[in-house]
N, C-alpha and C positions, 0 to 999 in steps of 0.2 A: 802459952798455957790456954789462952782463950780459944785457940783453934784446935788444940789437942782433943778436948772432949767431943766437940762436934765431929772431928775427924774420926775418932774411935767409934762413935755411934754410926757414922756413915760406913765404915769398914765392916762393922758388925752386921748392919743391914744387908750389905752386899754379900757377905758370907752366907747369911740366912737365905737370901733369895737364890743364890747359886746352888745351895744344897737342895732347896725345894725344887728347883728346875731339874736338877740331876735325878732326884727321886721320881718325879713325874715322868721324865723321859724314860727311865729304866722300866717303870711300870707299864708304859705303852708297848714295850717289846715283850711283855710276859704272855704266856699262853692264855688263850681265852676262847670261849665259844661265841661265835658271831651268829646271831639268829635274827632273821628278818621274817616278814609275813610269808615269804615264798621259799626260803631255804635255810639250811643250817650248815655251818663250817666250823671245825675245830682248828683255830689258828695256833700253830706251835710257838713255843718260846723262840725269840729271836726274829719274829716277824712283826711288822707294824701294820695295823689295819688303817688304811687311809680313809679319813672321813672327809666328805665334801671334795673328793678327788674328781677324776675325769667323769663327766656325766654319762658317758656311754657305757660305764660299768656299774653293775649293781653291787659289786664288791671289788675292792682293790687292796693289795697288800704287797709288801716287799721285805726282803731280808735286811737285817741290820748289817750283816757281813757283805763284803765285796769280794770279787773274784781274786784269784792269785796273779802270778806273773803274766803280764800281757793283758790282764783284765782288771786292773786296779780301779778303774772308774766305773765298773759294771757291777750291779748288785748280784750277789750269788744266785738269787732267785726272785721272781716276781709271780704274783698270782692274781688272776682276775676272774670275775664271773660276768658274762654278758648275756642279756636276755634278748632273743630275737624272735621274729615272726616267721622265719624260715623253718623247715622241718629238720628233725634230728638227722635224718639221712642226708639232707643237703649240707648240713654243717659238718658231718663226718666226712663226706666226699671232698668238701673244700679243704679240710685238713690233710687228707690223704693225697690229694692232687696238688699240693702246694710246692712240689718239687723237692721235698725233704725225704731222707731215707726213713722208710717205715720200719719200726722195731717191733711193734706189737699192735694188735687190733683185736679186741675181744668185747664181749657183752657180759653184763651181769644184771641180775634182778634183785632189787632191794624193796621189800614190801610189794607193792603193786607197780613199781616204776622200773622200767628197763633203762639201763645206762649203757652207753658205748664208751669204752676206754681205749684211747689211741695214744701211742708213744711214737715220736719221730725224733730224728737227729738232724740238726742243721748247723751250718757254719756261717757266721756273719762277722765281718771285720777280723778274720783270722781267729775267732773264738768259737769253740764247739759247744753247742747247746743241746740239752734234752728238752723236748716239748711234750708235756703231758696234758691230755685233754680228757675231760669227762663230760659227756653230752647226754641230756635227757629232755624228753618232751612231756609237757603237761598241757592238755588242751591245745590252744593255738600259740602257746609260747614254748620256745626251745631255750634251754639253759646250757651254756657252754662255759665250763670252768677250764681255764688255761693256766698251766704253770710252766714257766720257762726257767730252767736252771742251767747254770754252767756245768758242762759235762764232767769236769774235774772236781765236782763238789764231793766233800767227804761222805763216807758211808753213813755216818750218824746224821748228818744234815739231810741226806737223801731219804733216810727213814722218816724224818720229820716232815719232809716235803710230800712224800708218798702218803703219809698218815693224813695230812691235810686234804689231799685229793680223795682218799678213801672216805673221809668224814663228810664230804660234800653230799648232801641229800636234799632233794626238793620235797616240799610238804604236800 
């Protein structure tokens, strides 16, 4: 009897902590607007914004979901923003000359900023990927958003991924 009460209290604390952790984890994958001093991105539901991740990226995110058969250990999609000192043209040429199949290459202007949007397809480890790039230059900095998604991603997930790419704007 003397151990029953402390045991019940311990179990109750463990249940409370587990519930709290699950709620916090679920909230991390909810849609949110990520805004820095330099850019804005609307991260869709199902993606985690990595805080204190790889220092080479100004933004890093990955999907909660993994790929299907043959890609069980690979995230459905990853997204990064890298800020470089090379020109937007150099960054675009690097993506186009990477040996991947070019699907699309176009430009758009949002506000006063010109963006270059490139889509390629690549195969790595027998998995086909769609690579989406949005490149813009402001002063001596070039911003490169890269989204890599498994090609067999559902249409709904691709809409969310393309929406995130479309939402990326530099200030």
